[in-house]
C-alpha positions in Angstrom: 104.6 87.0 86.3 104.5 89.4 89.0 107.2 91.9 89.5 108.6 91.8 93.4 111.2 93.2 95.9 113.2 91.2 98.6 115.4 91.2 101.7 118.6 91.3 99.0 117.3 94.5 97.3 118.7 96.4 100.3 121.1 94.1 101.9 123.2 96.8 103.1 119.9 98.6 105.0 119.0 94.7 106.1 122.7 94.9 107.8 126.2 93.1 106.2 128.0 92.1 108.8 130.8 95.0 110.1 128.9 97.6 107.9 125.1 97.8 110.0 123.2 101.0 109.4 122.3 103.0 112.8 119.0 102.0 111.8 119.2 98.1 110.4 115.8 97.4 107.7 113.1 95.5 109.1 110.8 93.0 108.5 107.5 95.4 108.6 109.8 98.2 106.8 110.4 95.9 103.7 106.7 95.4 103.3 106.5 99.4 103.3 109.1 99.5 100.7 107.5 97.5 98.5 104.1 99.2 98.6 105.7 103.0 97.9 107.2 100.9 94.3 103.9 99.7 94.0 105.4 95.8 93.8 102.8 93.3 95.4 105.4 90.0 96.4 107.9 90.5 98.6 110.3 87.2 99.5 112.3 87.4 102.5 115.3 85.5 102.6 118.1 84.4 105.0 119.4 87.7 105.3 116.2 89.3 107.4 114.5 85.3 107.6 110.8 84.9 108.8 112.0 82.2 110.7 113.4 84.6 112.7 110.8 86.5 113.7 108.6 85.9 117.3 105.1 85.3 117.0 103.6 88.8 117.5 105.5 89.8 114.3 104.9 87.0 112.0 100.7 88.2 112.9 101.7 91.9 112.0 103.3 90.6 108.7 100.8 88.5 108.0 98.0 90.8 108.6 99.9 93.8 106.9 101.2 92.1 104.0 97.1 91.1 103.6 95.9 94.8 103.9 98.9 95.9 101.2 97.7 93.4 98.9 101.3 92.4 98.6 102.1 88.3 98.4 104.7 87.1 101.1 107.6 84.1 99.9 109.6 82.4 102.4 113.4 82.2 102.0 116.2 80.3 104.1 119.8 79.1 104.0 120.4 75.6 104.5 118.7 72.1 103.8 119.1 70.5 107.3 115.2 68.8 107.5 114.6 70.7 111.1 115.1 74.3 109.1 113.1 72.9 106.1 110.0 71.9 107.8 109.7 74.9 109.5 109.9 77.1 106.8 107.5 74.9 104.9 104.8 75.2 107.8 105.6 79.1 107.4 105.3 78.8 103.8 102.0 77.7 104.0 101.2 80.1 106.6 102.0 82.8 104.4 100.3 80.8 101.6 104.1 81.4 99.4 103.9 79.3 96.2 108.0 79.0 97.3 110.7 78.3 100.0 114.0 79.4 98.6 117.2 77.9 100.3 120.6 78.0 99.6 122.6 74.3 100.2 125.4 75.5 102.0 125.5 77.3 105.2 128.3 78.7 107.1 130.8 76.2 107.0 128.5 73.1 106.0 128.8 72.7 102.1 126.9 69.5 101.2 127.8 67.4 98.2 125.2 66.9 95.5 124.5 63.8 96.7 124.2 64.9 100.2 121.9 67.5 98.9 119.5 64.7 97.4 119.8 62.1 100.6 118.6 65.2 102.5 115.9 66.9 100.8 114.1 64.1 99.1 112.5 62.2 101.6 110.8 65.6 102.6 109.4 66.4 99.0 106.0 64.5 100.2 106.3 66.9 102.8 105.7 69.8 100.2 103.7 67.9 97.8 101.1 67.9 100.8 101.9 72.2 101.4 101.2 72.7 97.5 104.8 74.5 98.1 108.0 74.1 95.6 111.1 74.3 97.1 113.3 76.8 94.8 117.2 75.9 95.6 119.3 79.0 94.3 122.2 78.5 91.9 124.7 80.5 94.2 128.2 79.6 93.0 129.6 76.2 94.2 127.3 74.0 92.0 127.5 75.0 88.2 123.8 74.3 86.5 124.0 71.0 85.1 124.8 70.0 88.6 121.6 71.9 90.2 119.8 70.2 87.7 120.6 66.7 88.2 119.9 67.6 92.0 116.5 68.7 91.2 115.7 65.5 88.4 116.9 63.2 91.2 114.2 64.9 93.5 112.1 63.2 91.5 109.1 65.5 91.2 107.4 68.5 90.6 107.7 70.2 93.5 111.7 70.7 93.6 112.6 73.2 91.3 115.1 76.1 90.9 115.7 79.7 92.0 117.0 81.1 89.2 119.8 83.8 90.1 120.8 85.6 87.1 124.7 86.5 88.5 125.4 84.0 90.9 126.5 81.5 88.7 129.7 83.4 87.4 131.2 82.1 90.7 130.9 78.8 88.8 132.5 79.9 85.8 129.3 80.5 84.1 127.3 83.2 82.4 123.8 84.1 82.2 123.2 82.2 79.1 124.4 78.6 79.9 122.6 79.0 83.2 118.8 79.7 81.9 119.6 77.0 79.1 120.1 74.7 81.5 118.2 75.4 84.2 115.1 78.0 82.5 112.7 74.6 82.5 113.5 74.1 86.4 112.7 77.2 87.5 110.1 78.4 90.0 111.3 81.7 91.3 113.5 84.2 89.7 116.2 86.7 91.1 116.2 89.4 88.6 120.0 90.7 89.1 121.6 93.0 86.6 125.4 93.3 86.1 128.2 95.0 84.6 131.6 93.5 83.9 134.6 95.8 83.5 138.3 95.7 83.7 140.0 96.4 86.8 142.4 99.8 87.0 145.2 98.2 86.0 144.0 96.4 83.5 144.7 92.9 84.5 141.2 91.3 84.9 138.0 92.1 85.4 135.4 92.6 88.1 131.9 91.5 88.1 130.0 94.9 89.7 125.7 95.2 90.2 123.9 97.5 87.9 119.9 98.9 88.2 118.1 96.4 87.0 118.0 97.0 82.8 121.2 99.2 83.3 123.6 96.2 83.5 124.6 93.7 80.6 121.4 91.3 81.1 119.7 90.8 78.7 116.4 90.8 80.3 113.8 90.3 77.5 115.8 87.2 76.1 115.9 86.0 79.9 112.4 86.3 80.0 111.4 85.3 76.8 112.8 81.7 77.2 111.2 81.6 80.9 108.0 82.2 78.9 108.7 79.5 76.3 109.1 77.1 78.8 105.7 78.2 80.4 107.5 79.5 83.5 105.3 81.8 84.8 107.2 82.5 88.1 107.7 85.7 90.1 110.7 88.2 89.0 112.4 89.3 92.4 114.6 92.1 92.4 118.0 91.6 93.5 120.5 94.2 94.2 124.8 94.3 94.4 124.8 98.1 94.9 128.6 98.7 95.2 130.1 100.3 99.0 129.9 104.1 98.6 132.6 104.7 101.1 129.8 105.1 103.7 127.1 103.1 105.2 124.3 106.3 104.8 125.7 106.4 101.1 125.5 103.2 100.5 122.5 102.6 101.8 121.1 106.1 99.9 121.9 104.3 96.0 120.2 101.1 97.5 117.1 103.0 97.3 117.8 104.8 94.3 118.9 101.2 92.6 115.7 99.9 94.0 112.9 102.8 92.1 115.3 102.9 89.2 114.7 98.9 88.6 111.2 98.7 89.1 110.4 101.5 87.1 113.1 99.9 84.2 111.5 96.9 84.8 107.7 97.8 84.3 108.7 97.9 80.6 108.2 94.3 80.3 106.5 93.4 83.5 103.0 95.1 84.5 101.4 92.7 86.8 
């Protein structure tokens, strides 16, 4: 297992619609941030997708990542065959072991059966490329449904990008998710969280935290993956709270990213 960062380590800096900083974090700068933190894996997801870059920019990322000794992982959103094929070519080009995706894109919310019908015909292409498709547990499908989808793909080149917080949206905590999905995991989004009562005391809020500072039991999580021989890269993702201004929020992202990497080095040395 290797520790890494990605475009969702700094989502505010990359740019969230309506909250864009004066200068957004680009694909080149993401590589440099990873190098400065001493990690050797960078995952580009749909908020800073490689598929949106032109050839000159792709060539730069390719050569610069090689010079820095940083591995690149490819991510997208959606399950349309043309999109998956385009990103599969990028994954092969960058020697990414996985292609991470989320089933929903915009207003398109396919049923589990539609996911299988769309994706299964492509699995021989993933096998030929030696790339694993990593479908992320986002929030609409519970873990049992996602496990069913992966089983129906019928190949060792289908799997799960396991996010440690997203499934709260499907009324499932990390223990239930890991129990069902650990054996299918080919990529890990290491995201920590806090659960706090709102000010009125009438309800709860699920908020982000630097990795190692929240409720996530990191030693347990990594132990469960190790027990199932899941030697996957752990990508730190952050749900950094809004701090009243873009500048303050982006500065906090940097602080949390640095602290997260330092905390996780207790458990992940590579």
